[in-house]
N, C-alpha and C positions, 0 to 999 in steps of 0.2 A: 560254751558258757552254761552253767547250771543256775536255774532260777528256783528260789525257794518260796513257797506259798504257805500261808497260815492254814492250819487244819480246819479252822472254823470258817474259812472263806473259800467256798467251792467255786473254782474258776473254770477248770477243764477236768473232765473225767480222766483217770490215770491210764485207761487202756486205749485212748485215741491218739493218733498221730496224723499229721497233715500230709500224708503220702499220696492219697488219691481222692477222687470224687466220692467214692463210697464212704470213706471215713468222714468227709465233710458233712455228708447227709446224716451219718450217725451222730455227729456232733450237734447238728441242728435239732435232731429228734431228742437227743439227751437234754438240751436246754429247754425245749418245750415241755417235756415230761417233768423236769425239775421245777419249772415255774408253776405248773399245775399243782404239783405236790406241795410247794411252798404256799400257794394260795389257799389250798384246802386246809393246811395246817394252821394258817392264820385265822381262817374262819372258825375252826374248832376252838382256837385259843380264845376268841372273843367270848365263847360260852363258858370258859373256865378251863385252864390248862396248867401244866406244871412248868417249872423252870427249864427242864430239859427240852421241851417242845419249843419254848421261847427262843432258846439259843439256836435251834435248827431253823426257825423262821428267819432269823437275822443272817443266815449263811448266804442267802442270795441278795438280801437287801444291802448289806455293807459294800460289796464290790460295786453294785450298780449305783448306789448313792455317791461313792467315791469317784467313779468315772464321770458322773454327771457334774459333780462339783469341780473336778479338774477341767472339764470342758468349759464350764461357766467362767472359771478363772482365766482360761486362755482367751476367751472372748473379751473379758474386761481388760486384760492386759493389752490386747491389740488395739482396742478403742482408746485406752489411755495413751499409748504411744502416739497414735495419730493426733489426738487432741493436743498433747504436749508439744508436738512438733509444730503445729499450726500456731500455738501461743508463742513459742520461742521465736519463730520467724517474724511474727508481728512485733514483738518487743524489740528485736534487733533493728527493725525498720522504724521504730518509734510510733507504731500504729496502735491506737486503742480501739478495740471493737465497740461498735455501737449496738444498741438494742434493735433487733430485727427478728420478729417472729417468723417461723418457717413451718413447713408441712409436718415435720417431725414433732414439733411442739403440739400441734393440733392432734396428731395421732396418739400422742402419749396420754391425752385426756380421755381417750376411749378405752385404753388398756386397763385391766384390773390390777393396777400396780400394788395395791395393798395385799391382795391374795397372792400375787407373784412373790412379794417380799416375805410373806409368811411361809410359802413353799421353800424359798431360799433359806429362810431361818431353820426350817426342818432339816434341810441337807447339811447345813453348817453344824447342827447339833448331833448328827450321826457319828458314832465312834469310828475312828479310822484304825485299821489293824496296826498294832504296835510297830511291826517291822517296816510299815510304809510311812509312818508319821514323819520321821526325819527327812525323807525324800520329798514329801509334799510341802513341808514347811520351808525347806531350803529352796525349792522351786519357786515358791511364793516370794521369798526374800530376794531372789535374783530378779524376778519380774517387777517387783514393786519397791526395790531398794530398801528393804528392812534390815536392821542391824540385829542379827540373832545373838550376838555376843552379849547384848544387854538383857536378854531374857533371864528371869529369875530362876527358872526351872529347866532341867534337861528337856529336849524336844520330845522325847518319848513319853513324857508325863502329861502332855497336852492331848487329851483324848479326842478332841474334835477341833474343827476349824474355829468354832465359836470360842472355845477355851483359849486357842492360840491368839485370836484377834484381841481379846480383852486381857491379855497376859500382863502381869506386873513386871517391873524392871528390877534389876539388882540395885541394892542400896547405894546411893551416891551417883547414879547415872544422870539424875536430874537435880543438880544443886539449885536451891532456891536463893534468889538474890537477897542478901541480908540487909540491904538498904531499907530502913523503915519508911522512907519517903518514896518508895517505888511501887508500881503496880505491875505484876508479872503476868506472863502468858499462862493461861489455864491449860493449854494444849500444845502438842506438836503440830505444826502446820505451816501454811503459807498466808501471808498478810494480803487480803484482797482490798479492803477499804478501811479507812479510819479518818477521824476528824472531829470537829466540834459541832454541836447541835444548838439551834436557836430555840430552845424550849421543848416541851413535851410533844407539841404538834409538828416538830420539824421533820424533814424528810431525809432518808438515808439513800444514797445512790446504790442501786443494785448493779448497774452498769451504766456507761455513758448513754444518756437518752431516756433512762427510766429510773424512777425512785419509788420508795414506799415509806409510809409514815411510821414513826416510832410507836405511836399508840396502836396501830393495826398489828404491829409485830408483838408487842407486849400484852395487848388486850386492855381491858378497863383496869387501869392501875391507880387506885385512890392515893397510894403512897407517892407516886411520881407527880400526880396532879397537885397534891397538897404542897410538895416541895417547890413545884413550879410557881404556884401562887405566892408562896413565901418569897421567892426570888423576885417576882414581879413587884411585890410590895416594897422590897428592899430597893429595887431600882427606882421606883417612884419617889421614895423618901430621899434617896440620894440626889435626884434631880431637884427636889424642893430645897434641899440643903445647899446645893450649888448655886441656885438662883438667889437664895437669901444672902449667901456670902458675897455674891457679886454686887447686890444692892448695897450691902454694908460697905464694901470696898469703895464704891462710887461716892457714898456720902462722906467717908473718912478721908478721901483723897486730898481735899483742901486743908485738912488738919496736919498733913505731913509737911515738915519743914523742908524748904528747898535745899538747905545746907546739909541736911542729914540724908543718909542713904534711904532709898525707898524700901519700905517693909510691906510685903504682900502676904496675905493669909493663904497658906497652902491648903488645897482641898485634899481630904483624906482619900487615899487610894488603896485601902485595905482590900485584900482579895475576897471575892464572893465565890459561890459555887457554880461552875459552868457544867454543862451536860456534854459528854463525849461518847463516842462509839468506836468499836473496832470489830471487823469481820475477819475471821480466820477459817480457812478451808483445810480440812484434814483429808489427805489422800489415802487410798486403801493401804498403803505401806507404812503409814505413820502410826505412832503410838496412840492408842484409842481411848485412853482414860482422860477424864476432865478433872482438873485440880482447882483449888480455890486460889484466885488471883491476889487476895488480900485477907486480912483478918476482918470478918464480918459476921452479921447475924442474918440467917435466912428466915424470913418471916412467913412467906407464902410460896406455894407451888401452883402453877397454872398449866394444865395439860390441854393442848389443842389437838383434837383428833382430825387431822386434815388429810390431804393427799400425800403421795410419796413420789414426787418427781425426782429425777436425778439432780444433783446440785453441782455438777462439774462446770467448767468454764463455758462450754457451749450452752448449757442449760440456763446460766445466768443471763445470757444475751438473747435468748429466744423464748423464755417462758415468763409471762407477766406475774408479778407478785409471787415470785418463787418461794421466798422464805415465809411469806405471810400465808400462802395456801398450804404449804407442807406441814405435816405433823411435827409438833415441837413441844418441848417442855421448858417453861419459863420459871426460873427461881429469882425471887425478889427479896430485897432486904436492905439493911443499912450498914455502912462502915463509917470510919471516923470522918470522912469527907462528905457523907450524905448518902444518896441513893446508889444502889448497886443491883444490876440484873444480869444473869447469865441465861442465854437462850441456846438450847441444844436443839438443832434442826435435824429432823430425820430425812431420809432419802430412800430411793429405790434400793431394795435389798437391805436396808438399814432401818427398818421400822422399829426395832427394839432399842429403846433408850433406857438404860438401867440407872436408877438413883441409889447410891449407897446409903444416903440418909433416909431413904424411904423404899426399902426393898420390895414392899408389896405392890408398888406401882407397876402396872402392865400397859404397855403401849402397843399400837397396831393390833388392837382387838377387832374381831369381826363386828361389823355394825349391825344393829337390829333393824335400823331404818336406813333407807337410801337417801340420806340427807347430806348434801355437800357441805353445808355450813352449820355446824352444831356449836352450841355455847361451850366454852371451855370448862373443864372440871377443875375446881379450885379447892385447895386444901391449906388450912392455916396450921402452922406448926406451934406446938405447945412448948413452954408456957407462953401465953399471949403477950405480945410486946417484946418477947425475948427470942423466941424461936430456937433454931439450931445454930449454935456457935461454931464457926469454922476458923481455923488458923490458916495463914498463908501456906499453900502447898498441900493442904489436906485433899484426899481423894473425894470427889463429889459424885461423879457419874461415869458412864462408859458407853461407847458406841460399839455395835457389832462390826462395822467397817468404817470407812472414811465418811465424813460428813462436814457440817459447818457449825461453828460456834460464834454467836454475836454477843459482845459485851456492850452494855449501856450503863454509864456510871457518871456520877458527879465528881468533880475535882476542882481544886482552886483555880480561879481565873481572875484576871484584872477587870475592874469596872470600866476602865478607860481603854479603848483600843489602841491609843497612842502610847500607853505606858507598858514598857517591857519589865514588868515586875518579876523578880527572881523567884517569887513564891508561886507563880503561875505554872500549871501542869503543862509539860511538854512531852510529846511522843518522841521516842528514841528509835523509831522504826521507819521503814519506807515500804511502799507498795511492792509486792513481789518478794519481800524478804522471807527466808526460811527461819522459823523461830521454834524454840523448844520450851517445854514446861519449865518455869522458874526464871526464864530470861526476862529482863525488864521490857515492858511495853512503853513505859513512860515514867518520868520522875517529876518531883516538885521539891521545893525547899520550905522549911518551916518559917 
């Protein structure tokens, strides 16, 4: 069998064969000499060099970075298979994992995960030889169950793993639910948690036995606080109306004729706006772009420069405040039903979160000070009060690998818990469901 190698990627010297020990020693000597030559050329290049010397410097770097990347992918795949097997076994038995910190979670706090993620990002950005690209991407697809037929470009045109991860899809691969009274999934992923929240200070379950508050996830949100106060005023006014109507009905009871049917004043049950949430986990093999779930106006962006813990299933049940401590980007705004927020949570090796509506944003930057809790960086979009208008299905952001997206939004709900109003928002998903961009998370009726 004959192997073909790129001329620009020096792997083995042409005169060596693996016939005896002498040739193996010559091979080792050749590698040491070649590495020294490359290092000297790189040092001279920093002082000013030509394009020809730059291409020679990359001759040794490209194969080395490719091998390191493949090894890392192999480790990630083995870990994913082990975790998935444990989760599936637990689901079959009807067992829900409870929160239980372990030694690994403590050890992760010591590691420089932000620096490791930046190094991983560098490896992902290294160009892969053209002849090797299809083999690398097909191996990735087999390991993480990616559908390469949906890729918009031929595999040879994705120069690096980063370009491959944030690839676009062919037109029509993700049809958007046309129902105007539906809220669609912004990502491909797995449904972890969803439900209704009792106000801005309510808690979201990270896993059984541990929760975090909405305010700690979103940060200081004047918009959400204002809407929550408005709902509280509506609730108090509704209670006063109900008590007044009950008093009036008591006074008018003796006026009702015994021969006539009893007429009772019905209490208005017009739907108000409730607060809901949904947590979706993106695996490494999922489509990595984030789309708009509804038509809405993005008014503010908030960037939290936090840690970069992993966000897989094991991490959710062993690391406290996982989504609150991790680096994340929060987009807040308004849609026809009220408040809307999309939280893109970073993770180990996924420090880079790209915003298509704000390309200049840079995440996972080196910190100037070793401060664990820094105030978030906030940016208001112009024009004030209008912001950036997005349509349902528009591209918003992208991850470099799998991660997590949290939706927090207002939607119609009934004032009375006993009233099953048709206009109330209802989720159309279950925990553990696989969902894709454009599929409905829930619906309501006008």
